[in-house]
C-alpha positions in Angstrom: 0.0 0.0 0.0 1.4 3.4 -0.9 0.7 6.3 1.4 1.6 9.7 0.0 4.2 11.2 2.4 2.9 14.1 4.5 5.4 16.9 4.9 3.5 19.4 7.0 5.3 18.7 10.2 8.7 18.9 8.5 8.2 22.1 6.5 5.4 24.1 8.1 6.2 27.2 6.0 5.8 25.3 2.8 2.6 23.7 4.1 1.3 27.2 4.8 1.8 28.2 1.2 -0.1 25.1 0.1 -3.0 25.6 2.5 -3.4 29.3 1.5 -3.2 28.7 -2.3 -5.2 25.4 -2.6 -8.8 26.2 -3.3 -8.4 29.8 -2.2 -12.0 30.5 -3.0 -13.2 27.9 -0.5 -15.3 25.9 -3.0 -14.5 22.6 -1.4 -15.1 23.9 2.1 -18.4 25.3 0.9 -19.4 21.9 -0.5 -18.5 20.1 2.8 -20.3 22.7 4.8 -23.4 22.1 2.9 -23.1 18.3 3.2 -22.1 17.9 6.8 -24.8 18.1 9.5 -24.7 19.7 12.9 -23.5 17.3 15.5 -20.3 15.3 16.0 -18.2 15.0 12.9 -14.9 13.2 12.3 -12.0 14.7 10.2 -9.8 11.7 9.1 -6.3 12.8 8.5 -6.8 16.4 9.7 -3.3 17.6 9.2 -2.9 20.9 11.1 -6.6 21.2 11.4 -7.1 23.9 8.7 -10.3 22.4 7.4 -11.7 21.2 10.8 -11.3 24.7 12.2 -13.3 26.2 9.3 -16.1 23.7 9.5 -16.4 23.8 13.3 -19.2 26.4 13.5 -22.3 24.5 14.7 -20.4 21.2 14.7 -18.3 19.3 17.2 -15.3 18.3 15.0 -12.9 15.6 16.1 -9.6 15.9 14.3 -7.9 12.6 13.8 -4.3 12.8 12.8 -1.5 10.1 12.8 1.4 12.5 13.0 1.9 13.5 16.5 3.8 16.7 15.6 0.7 18.1 13.8 -1.6 17.5 16.7 -2.4 20.7 18.7 -1.6 23.1 15.9 -5.1 24.6 16.4 -7.6 24.7 19.2 -9.6 21.6 18.3 -10.5 18.2 19.8 -7.5 16.1 18.7 -7.1 12.3 18.7 -4.1 10.4 17.3 -4.9 7.5 15.1 -5.2 6.3 11.5 -8.0 5.5 9.1 -7.8 1.7 9.2 -8.1 1.5 13.0 -10.4 4.3 14.1 -10.2 4.5 17.9 -13.9 5.3 18.4 -17.1 3.4 19.4 -19.6 2.2 16.8 -22.0 4.9 15.5 -20.3 7.6 17.6 -20.3 10.2 14.9 -23.0 11.9 12.8 -20.7 12.3 9.7 -17.1 12.0 8.6 -14.9 13.4 5.9 -11.3 13.2 4.7 -9.6 15.9 2.6 -6.4 14.9 0.6 -5.5 12.6 3.4 -5.1 8.8 3.9 -7.2 8.1 0.8 -4.9 9.8 -1.7 -3.6 6.9 -3.8 -4.6 4.6 -6.7 -2.6 1.5 -6.0 -4.1 0.3 -2.7 -7.5 -0.9 -1.5 -9.4 1.7 0.6 -11.9 -0.9 1.8 -10.6 -1.3 5.4 -10.8 2.5 5.9 -14.3 2.6 4.4 -15.4 -0.2 6.7 -14.2 1.9 9.6 -16.1 4.9 8.5 -19.2 2.9 8.2 -18.7 1.5 11.7 -18.1 4.8 13.5 -20.7 7.0 11.6 -24.3 6.3 12.5 -26.4 4.7 9.7 -27.4 7.2 7.1 -24.9 9.8 8.2 -22.9 11.4 5.3 -19.4 10.3 4.4 -17.2 12.5 2.1 -13.8 11.8 0.6 -12.0 14.7 -1.1 -9.2 14.1 -3.5 -7.7 15.2 -6.8 -9.7 14.3 -9.9 -7.1 15.0 -12.5 -7.4 16.2 -16.1 -6.2 19.7 -15.2 -3.1 21.9 -15.3 -2.0 20.8 -11.9 -2.0 17.1 -12.8 -0.3 17.8 -16.1 2.9 18.9 -14.3 3.9 15.2 -13.6 3.8 11.9 -15.5 2.9 10.2 -12.2 -0.8 9.5 -11.5 -1.8 11.8 -8.7 -5.6 11.6 -9.0 -8.2 9.5 -7.4 -9.9 6.6 -9.4 -13.6 7.4 -9.4 -14.4 3.8 -10.5 -13.0 2.6 -7.1 -15.2 4.9 -5.1 -18.2 4.2 -7.3 -17.7 0.5 -6.7 -18.0 1.2 -3.0 -21.3 3.1 -3.6 -20.0 6.6 -3.6 -21.3 9.4 -5.9 -18.7 11.6 -7.6 -19.1 15.4 -7.5 -16.5 17.4 -9.4 -15.4 20.9 -8.3 -13.4 23.0 -10.7 -11.2 25.2 -8.5 -7.5 26.4 -8.6 -4.3 26.9 -6.7 -4.0 30.7 -6.4 -0.7 31.9 -5.0 0.3 35.2 -3.5 3.1 35.5 -6.1 5.1 33.6 -8.6 7.9 32.9 -6.1 5.4 30.9 -3.8 4.1 29.1 -6.9 7.6 28.1 -8.0 8.5 27.0 -4.5 5.6 24.8 -3.9 5.2 23.4 -7.4 9.0 22.8 -7.6 8.8 20.9 -4.3 6.0 18.8 -5.7 7.2 18.3 -9.3 10.8 19.4 -9.5 12.0 21.4 -12.5 8.8 20.7 -14.5 6.8 22.3 -11.7 9.1 25.3 -11.6 8.9 25.8 -15.4 5.0 25.4 -15.5 4.4 27.6 -12.4 1.8 30.3 -12.6 0.1 32.5 -10.0 -3.1 30.6 -10.8 -3.2 26.9 -11.7 -6.5 25.2 -12.5 -7.2 22.2 -10.2 -10.1 19.7 -10.3 -11.3 18.1 -7.1 -13.5 15.0 -6.6 -15.8 14.9 -3.6 -17.0 11.3 -3.2 -20.0 10.9 -1.1 -22.5 8.4 0.3 -24.4 7.6 3.4 -22.9 5.4 6.1 -24.0 1.8 6.1 -23.7 1.3 9.8 -26.1 -1.3 11.1 
């Protein structure tokens, strides 16, 4: 199983550039805000809590993160753990989501993590997985496949919703720094202040008994 390395704890300044530029207009956050109910909501792979903090109004967000050095970055309810072994009781959440987290890969089976989401989210509660969808200027910067496979999620009963957003950087230096970090010389050469970026939001109701 390939897990995309998470660099946020090692280079917080670079991670701050990514968080500020990725979906600067907040289209993904808006979609999640409309989907997620009030109540207790699980953020799987919360990183530094950027998304959880913004979705916390009217909800009790629990930020689950495997990297101990990221925990506590924001004033949230934090739990250390990973997606395949969620340390929570059955049906203890009203909803759950993951944004560019543990589910970001094509060459592994996400079934164990999905089963855990079904277990800890009450029956009928919404599940949402956010990932790259590909076919955009961002994905074109590398020959490596960095998008989700919608067929895999659809086979697990998830619907696919596509959001056309962008990385919008403060300046070209930030763009070159982050895209060069991601994609090397090709990223530097292709860098622009705005880079179109397609996002897939895969959703379905929990199948908890």
